[in-house]
C-alpha positions in Angstrom: -1.0 128.9 72.2 -4.2 130.6 73.3 -4.3 133.4 75.8 -6.3 136.5 76.8 -4.8 140.0 77.0 -6.3 142.3 79.5 -5.5 145.9 78.6 -5.1 147.0 75.0 -3.2 150.2 75.3 0.1 151.1 73.7 1.9 148.1 75.3 -0.9 145.5 75.6 -2.3 146.2 72.1 1.0 145.9 70.4 1.9 142.7 72.3 -1.4 141.2 71.2 -0.5 142.0 67.6 3.0 140.5 67.9 1.6 137.3 69.3 -1.0 137.1 66.6 1.6 137.6 63.9 3.4 134.5 65.1 0.2 132.4 65.0 -1.0 132.6 68.6 -4.7 132.9 69.2 -5.2 135.9 71.4 -8.4 137.3 72.8 -8.5 140.7 74.2 -10.5 142.9 76.6 -10.0 146.4 77.8 -11.9 148.2 80.6 -12.5 151.1 78.1 -13.8 148.8 75.5 -12.4 146.9 72.4 -11.0 143.5 71.8 -12.7 140.2 71.3 -14.7 140.3 74.5 -17.2 142.7 76.1 -16.3 141.6 79.6 -13.7 139.8 81.6 -16.0 136.9 82.0 -16.5 136.6 78.3 -12.7 136.7 77.7 -12.1 133.9 80.2 -14.9 131.9 78.5 -13.1 132.1 75.1 -10.0 130.2 76.5 -9.3 126.6 77.1 -7.6 125.0 80.2 -5.0 125.8 81.2 -6.2 129.3 80.6 -3.6 132.1 80.5 -4.6 135.7 81.2 -2.1 138.4 80.8 -2.6 141.7 82.6 -1.3 144.8 80.9 -3.1 147.5 82.9 -1.7 150.2 85.2 -0.1 149.1 88.5 -2.0 149.6 91.7 -5.8 149.5 91.9 -6.4 148.5 88.2 -4.2 145.5 88.5 -5.5 144.5 91.9 -9.2 144.8 90.8 -8.6 142.6 87.8 -6.5 140.2 89.7 -9.3 139.7 92.3 -11.9 139.2 89.5 -9.7 136.6 87.8 -9.4 134.6 91.1 -13.1 134.1 91.0 -13.2 133.1 87.3 -10.2 130.8 87.0 -9.6 127.2 88.0 -6.8 125.0 89.3 -3.8 125.1 86.9 -4.7 128.3 85.1 -2.1 131.1 84.9 -2.2 134.9 85.6 0.7 137.0 84.2 1.1 140.5 85.4 3.1 142.4 82.8 2.6 145.8 84.3 5.0 147.7 86.5 3.7 146.4 89.8 5.7 146.6 93.0 7.4 143.3 93.5 6.0 143.0 97.1 2.5 143.1 95.7 3.5 140.4 93.2 4.7 138.2 96.0 1.4 138.6 97.8 -0.6 137.9 94.7 1.4 134.8 94.0 0.7 133.5 97.5 -3.1 134.3 97.2 -3.3 132.7 93.8 -1.4 129.7 94.9 -3.9 128.9 97.6 -6.4 128.4 94.8 -4.1 126.3 92.6 -3.6 129.2 90.2 -0.1 130.1 88.9 0.9 133.8 89.1 3.8 135.1 87.2 5.3 138.6 87.4 6.8 139.7 84.1 8.8 142.8 83.8 8.3 144.1 80.2 10.7 146.6 78.5 10.5 147.7 74.9 8.0 150.5 74.8 6.3 151.4 71.6 9.1 149.8 69.6 8.4 146.3 71.0 5.9 145.3 68.2 8.7 145.6 65.7 11.8 144.6 67.6 10.5 142.6 70.5 10.2 143.0 74.2 12.8 142.2 76.9 11.0 140.0 79.5 12.1 139.4 83.1 9.8 136.7 84.5 9.4 135.7 88.1 7.3 132.8 89.5 7.1 129.1 89.6 8.7 127.0 86.9 5.5 125.1 86.0 3.7 128.3 85.2 6.6 129.7 83.2 6.6 126.5 81.0 2.9 126.9 80.2 3.5 130.5 79.0 6.9 129.8 77.4 5.6 129.9 73.8 4.3 133.4 74.3 7.5 134.6 76.0 9.5 133.3 73.1 7.3 135.1 70.6 7.3 138.4 72.4 11.0 138.6 73.1 13.8 138.9 70.5 16.4 136.1 70.5 17.9 135.7 73.9 15.7 138.5 75.2 13.8 136.8 78.0 14.6 134.8 81.1 13.0 133.2 84.1 15.0 135.3 86.6 13.8 133.8 89.8 11.0 133.1 92.3 7.8 135.1 92.7 8.5 138.9 92.7 11.9 138.4 91.0 10.6 139.6 87.6 9.2 142.8 88.9 12.2 143.4 91.2 14.6 143.1 88.2 12.4 145.4 86.2 12.4 147.9 89.0 16.2 148.0 89.1 16.2 148.1 85.3 14.1 151.3 85.4 16.3 152.8 88.1 19.3 152.3 85.9 17.3 153.9 83.0 16.8 157.0 85.2 20.6 157.3 85.7 21.4 156.8 82.0 18.9 159.3 80.9 20.2 161.9 83.4 23.8 161.4 82.3 22.9 162.0 78.7 20.8 165.0 79.6 23.5 166.6 81.6 26.2 166.0 79.0 24.1 167.4 76.2 23.2 170.4 78.3 26.9 171.2 78.9 27.5 171.0 75.2 24.4 173.2 74.5 25.8 176.0 76.7 29.4 175.7 75.6 31.3 178.4 73.6 31.4 176.1 70.6 28.7 176.1 67.9 28.0 172.4 68.3 25.6 170.4 66.2 24.0 168.2 68.9 22.2 166.1 66.4 25.4 165.4 64.6 27.2 164.5 67.8 24.4 162.2 69.0 24.6 160.6 65.5 28.3 159.8 65.5 28.2 158.6 69.0 26.0 155.8 67.9 28.9 154.1 66.1 32.0 152.9 67.9 31.6 155.1 70.9 31.6 153.5 74.4 28.5 155.5 75.3 26.4 154.2 72.3 23.1 152.7 73.3 19.4 152.5 72.2 18.7 155.5 74.4 21.3 157.5 72.4 19.6 156.4 69.1 16.3 157.7 70.5 17.9 161.0 71.5 19.3 161.3 67.9 15.8 160.7 66.6 14.4 163.4 68.9 17.0 166.0 67.7 16.2 165.1 64.1 12.5 165.5 64.8 12.5 168.5 67.1 15.7 170.4 66.3 18.8 170.8 68.5 17.1 173.2 70.9 14.1 170.9 71.5 12.0 174.1 71.6 8.6 172.4 71.5 9.3 170.2 74.5 8.8 171.5 78.1 11.5 170.4 80.5 9.1 168.6 82.8 10.0 165.0 83.6 7.5 162.7 85.4 8.4 159.4 87.1 6.2 156.3 87.4 7.4 155.0 90.7 10.1 152.4 90.0 12.9 154.8 90.7 11.5 155.6 94.1 11.0 151.8 94.8 14.6 151.2 93.7 16.0 153.8 96.2 13.7 152.5 99.0 15.0 148.9 98.5 18.6 150.2 98.3 18.1 151.9 101.7 16.6 148.7 103.1 19.6 146.7 101.9 22.2 149.3 102.8 23.3 149.5 99.2 24.5 153.0 97.9 22.8 154.1 94.7 23.8 157.8 94.4 23.4 158.1 90.7 19.9 156.7 90.6 19.0 158.9 93.6 20.4 162.0 92.0 18.5 161.2 88.7 15.2 160.9 90.6 15.8 164.2 92.4 16.6 165.8 89.1 13.2 164.8 87.9 11.6 166.4 90.9 13.5 169.6 90.3 12.2 169.7 86.7 8.7 170.1 88.0 9.3 173.1 90.1 8.0 176.4 88.8 9.7 178.2 91.6 12.8 176.6 93.2 12.4 177.5 96.9 15.7 175.9 97.8 17.5 178.3 95.5 15.6 181.2 97.1 16.8 180.0 100.5 20.4 179.8 99.3 20.2 183.3 97.8 18.8 184.7 101.0 21.6 183.1 103.0 24.4 184.5 100.8 22.8 187.9 101.2 22.7 187.5 105.0 26.3 186.3 105.7 28.1 187.9 102.8 26.0 190.9 101.8 25.8 189.4 98.3 23.1 191.1 96.2 19.8 189.3 95.6 17.5 189.7 92.6 13.9 190.7 93.3 11.3 188.6 91.6 10.6 191.3 89.0 14.3 191.6 88.2 14.7 187.9 87.9 11.8 187.7 85.4 13.3 190.6 83.4 16.9 189.2 83.4 17.6 186.4 81.0 18.6 183.0 82.4 22.3 182.7 81.5 21.6 179.0 80.9 19.2 179.8 78.1 21.9 181.4 75.8 
């Protein structure tokens, strides 16, 4: 099939290559330049009806701006696919707006990262069945066998991807805490070796564990070159917000998100408050800032 890819970064660019490798004709345009078109208008002009335009740009304003431009350029029966990490509520709104013009809007949660070009992408697609059928050949190429599904109505794809990323937060934090405990134990443990054997037969084996093993092999067991600063891109927050709205407890995902917040604090004010309180009610000694800087962190041994 023919389609146009908007956004040619690490994800969009590799997805374009995977589609081309399977014989699809894919045009591309990026706001920063590159691809087969010098403008969004030119990219749309390179396609035939029903035209399929796949957005792989950051969520928020970049997605909204390109969506609004496409509404002016596309016709009845054309399809817009948002493969970014948009909030599912925004996807529901865009589906309704596009539908008023006879344009299909699909929200496709995409997982696979930089390895997707080689092994394929897991795709979670929301939207109307007619639009899904138009894009089906691309979905089948991008995903590995049994690696994609039409999960539900508009917004369903990005909702499932949101929960997927929330679960990812929890899994990553569990691995992080377990390996930190082993790192500080009395035993001289080879963390790379442990991550390696856990990949085979263990109930905690996973692709994330394979990536951790690769990181230890590349960086060394102490990961000395990597700063312990962990960002979040929003999906964990959205997952927790929806859990609150639905009265569903998600303590692991919440704790994992808060652990990421903690990783970004140069000075942990909460710990300063706790130390001050122990001093006030129990007379426990406190360390002055200078002493704290001079004293080694017991966790660093």
